N, C-alpha and C positions, 0 to 999 in steps of 0.2 A: 505492500500499500506506500507505504514512504517513498519507494523506487518511485511508483508511476508518480505520485506527484512532483516529485525531482526533475523526473523526464519531460511531462509537462510545463513548469515551470521555466526550466531551460531553453523549451523549445519558445513558449512565450516571450522570454527573453532574447530570445536571437531573432526574432518575427519583429519585436519592438526597435532593435540595435539594425535589422536592414531597414525598417522605415525610415529611424531616424537619420540615420544613413544616404538612404535616398533623396529626401526633403533636404538635408544640411547640403548634398551636393549641388541642391538644383539653387538654394539660397548662395553656395559659396559664388556661383558661375556667373547670378546676378547680378551682385553687390560686387565684385570684380571687373567687371566689364570685359574678361577676357576671351577670346575665343578659343578656347582648346579645341584641338583636332582628336574628334574621338573615334576610331580606329573600331571597326567592329565587323563582325560577321553577316554578312549581306542571308537573307532569308527570303527563300521563294514564300510569296503571297498565295493564300488561298484564294482562286478566286472563280466567277460565276459569273459565265457570257449569256448575255437574253438582246433579242432585241433591244427590249425597253428595259431600262434598270428598273430593279424594284425598289420605291421609296422607303428607306428605313430610319426612323425618325432619331437623331445624333445628336449630340453635343456639339458645341461651337471652341469650348473651352474657352477660359479667360482670358482675352486679349490683353489684358494687361500685368497679368503675368507670367506670359509666355506659354500659359499650359498647350497651347497648340492647338491646333483642330480638327477635330474627328470628322473620318469619313466612312462613307459603306459604299461608293461608287466614284470610277474615274472613266470619265469621256470623251472623246474628243467630239472640240465644237470648233464652230468657225466664230472667232472674234475682230470686230473691226479693228483696222490697222494693226494688225499682227499672224491673221490668218489662221491654220487648223491650230489650235493646242487644247490641251488638257484641263478639264474642268475637273471640279469635285460634284458629291451630289445635290450643292447647293447651284449648281451653275457657276461658283466662283472661278475664277481662273488661277493655275498654280504655273508656281517658278520653278525656278533651279539658281545655284547659286555660283557664281565664278571661282569662288573662296574654296567650295566644297572639290572634293573631287571625286570624278564617276570610278573609278577602278581601282584601289579596291574601295568602295563608299565612305565617305565617311563626312561626319558634319561639322563645321566650324562656326555658325551662326548660332551664337551663344549672350547669355546675358541681355543688354540691352537692346539687341539685335533681336531676340524673339517677341521680343512687345511690337518689333514692326511685322518681322517676318515671323508669322505661327507656322511651325513644323506640322505637317499632314499627319496625323495620329490616325491608325486604323487597327481594327481588330477584324480577324478572319470572318469571314470570308469578304471580298473584297469585290465588287460586281466593276466590271468595264464592257463599253462600248468604243467600238472605233480603235482600241488601243492593243497591241503584241502584246498576250499575259508573258510571252516568255521574258519580257524585256521589266517587269514588274515586279520589285522584292524588300527588304525592309533592311533597319538600319537602327538598332538596339539606343535609344534616346532616355536616357532617366526611369531605365526600368518599362517603358512603354518603347511599342513600333512606330520610327516612321517611316513613311512608303518613299519608297525611291522607282524612279523611272531611267531604265538603261543606267543604271547604278547611282544616278543622281539623287540626293534626299530632294525631297518636294514642299513648299513654303505656300503659304496664301499670304497675299498683303495686304494691310490693315487700311488700305489707302484705296481697297477696293469694297466698295461698298454695298453694290446688287450683281447681279451675275452680268456676266457680258460685259464688265469691265477689263481692262488691262493697265491701270495708271503706275503698275509697278514695272512695266516693261521698261527696260534700258536705264534703270534709277540705277544711277551713281556706275555705269557703266561695266556693272558684276552681277545685276539683277534681271532676268528673261524669264517672258512665260515660255512654258516647257512645249514641245509639240512631243504628238503620240510616238514618235521615235527616239526623243529624248532629246531631240539638238535644242536649241535655243530659239526661240521665235524671233521672225524679222522685226 
């Protein structure tokens, strides 16, 4: 009986320590303003393709805290001024960051950066339309899965306030709408 309690208390303590470490790591990055490159294993994403993506409610995260933008679907859409690009389940344009590295996938946007550029976070499965599923993957970010396309981590721009906008296109000559092939938009 005592051994069971010790094991349970040890497990609870370990879980608490891991949660605090995860929270502490995010706060440290945000407060320091640094951009640590996070080498990570790219994981293929479970996908479900269909002619019409099914709309599943998802959270958008708290843009002020850099929590990320949750999505359940990726779609190829034509956006005025940039051509065919990838959008999320809400029709918001997705971007890639030139400082990130496509192979192996790494994210460098951290701290203040993620308050403007929200990492696209997803849980399996992700529905796709007009995108080659073999190009999809994830990179681990603060215990969550950030979607990648062609190895590039995906972000949503806080300056895009409605579907079909691409206000982040060519921002600082570093941020570009991502095309269905993983290339940068024109």
